[in-house]
C-alpha positions in Angstrom: 11.9 243.3 151.9 13.5 240.0 152.4 12.8 236.9 150.2 12.4 233.5 151.8 14.8 230.6 151.4 12.2 229.0 149.2 12.5 231.8 146.7 16.2 231.8 146.9 16.5 228.1 146.3 13.8 228.0 143.7 15.8 230.4 141.6 18.9 228.3 142.2 17.1 225.1 141.0 16.1 227.0 137.9 19.7 228.3 137.4 21.1 224.8 137.8 18.6 223.5 135.2 19.4 226.3 132.8 23.2 225.8 133.2 22.6 222.1 132.5 21.5 223.0 128.9 18.1 221.3 128.9 19.4 218.0 130.1 17.6 216.3 133.0 19.0 217.4 136.4 18.6 215.3 139.5 17.5 216.7 142.9 20.4 215.0 144.7 22.9 216.6 142.4 21.3 220.1 142.8 21.1 219.6 146.6 24.8 218.6 146.7 25.8 221.6 144.5 24.1 224.1 146.9 24.7 222.0 150.1 21.1 222.0 151.0 18.8 219.1 151.9 17.1 217.1 149.1 13.8 217.2 151.1 13.9 221.0 151.2 14.3 221.1 147.4 11.5 218.6 146.8 9.2 220.8 148.8 10.2 223.8 146.6 9.8 221.8 143.5 6.0 221.4 143.8 4.9 225.0 143.2 7.5 225.3 140.4 6.0 222.3 138.6 2.4 223.6 139.2 3.4 227.0 137.7 5.0 225.3 134.7 8.5 226.6 135.5 9.9 223.1 135.9 8.8 219.8 134.5 9.6 216.4 136.0 10.4 213.1 134.3 9.7 210.1 136.5 11.6 206.9 136.5 15.1 205.5 137.0 16.6 208.0 134.5 14.2 210.8 135.5 14.9 214.3 136.7 13.8 217.9 136.3 14.3 220.5 133.6 13.0 223.9 132.8 9.3 224.0 131.8 10.0 226.7 129.3 13.1 228.4 127.9 15.2 230.2 130.5 14.7 233.5 128.6 11.0 233.2 129.2 11.2 232.8 133.0 11.7 236.0 134.8 12.5 236.4 138.5 9.1 237.7 139.3 7.5 234.5 137.9 9.5 232.6 140.6 8.9 235.0 143.4 5.1 235.1 142.7 4.9 231.3 143.2 7.2 230.9 146.2 6.3 233.9 148.4 3.1 233.8 150.5 2.8 237.5 151.1 4.1 240.7 149.8 2.9 242.8 152.7 5.7 245.3 153.5 3.9 246.5 156.6 1.0 245.4 158.8 -1.3 247.8 157.0 -0.8 245.9 153.7 -2.4 242.8 155.2 -6.0 242.0 154.4 -7.3 242.2 157.9 -5.5 245.4 158.9 -8.2 247.7 160.3 -6.5 249.0 163.4 -5.0 252.1 161.7 -7.5 254.9 161.0 -5.4 256.1 158.1 -5.4 252.7 156.2 -7.4 254.0 153.3 -5.7 257.4 152.8 -2.2 256.9 154.2 0.7 258.3 152.2 3.0 255.7 153.8 0.8 252.9 152.4 1.0 254.6 149.0 4.8 255.0 149.1 5.4 251.4 150.2 3.1 250.1 147.4 5.1 252.2 144.9 8.3 250.7 146.3 6.9 247.2 146.0 5.9 247.8 142.4 9.4 249.0 141.6 10.8 245.9 143.2 8.5 243.7 141.0 9.4 245.7 137.9 13.1 245.0 138.4 12.4 241.3 139.0 10.4 241.2 135.7 13.4 242.6 133.8 15.7 239.8 134.7 15.4 236.2 133.4 16.9 233.0 134.5 19.0 233.1 131.3 20.4 236.4 132.5 21.6 234.7 135.7 23.5 231.9 133.9 25.2 233.9 131.1 28.5 232.5 132.1 27.3 228.9 131.7 30.8 227.3 131.4 32.1 228.8 134.6 28.8 228.1 136.4 28.8 224.5 135.3 32.2 224.1 136.9 31.3 225.8 140.1 28.1 223.7 140.4 29.9 220.5 139.6 28.0 219.9 136.4 30.1 217.9 133.9 30.5 219.2 130.4 27.7 218.1 128.1 30.1 215.8 126.2 30.9 213.9 129.5 27.3 213.5 130.6 25.5 210.2 130.1 22.5 210.4 127.8 19.3 210.4 129.9 15.7 209.7 128.9 14.0 212.9 127.8 
């Protein structure tokens, strides 16, 4: 199974916000850190906001921050809102009626078991787990130390 770019960068947005220690992050800064377009990140932001994973603050000093503590956001939460389909094979899709074995196929059962194992692993890992080395991450992402950041409205 391969995750989409949306899932990949949704996790990266959340990691950036977590590494920024609750302070507001701006999409242009996040886009620059990951060398990706701002427009692409804005598109990804919508489902994250709707799911409560990110909150936005509008205005001149606005930005984004985690919608709940990083420890309470697991990777499955992110994948669930950014992926359209978890069909590992055509027979997983809703309109799959071509195969005569669709209701009793051992392959279908094995793939479903594998998908559930994948989900279980994602559920075990939080955004906080991904940013355990905050100080080195902050440097790699170009986030200034908290003491050097200007105070933003929050």
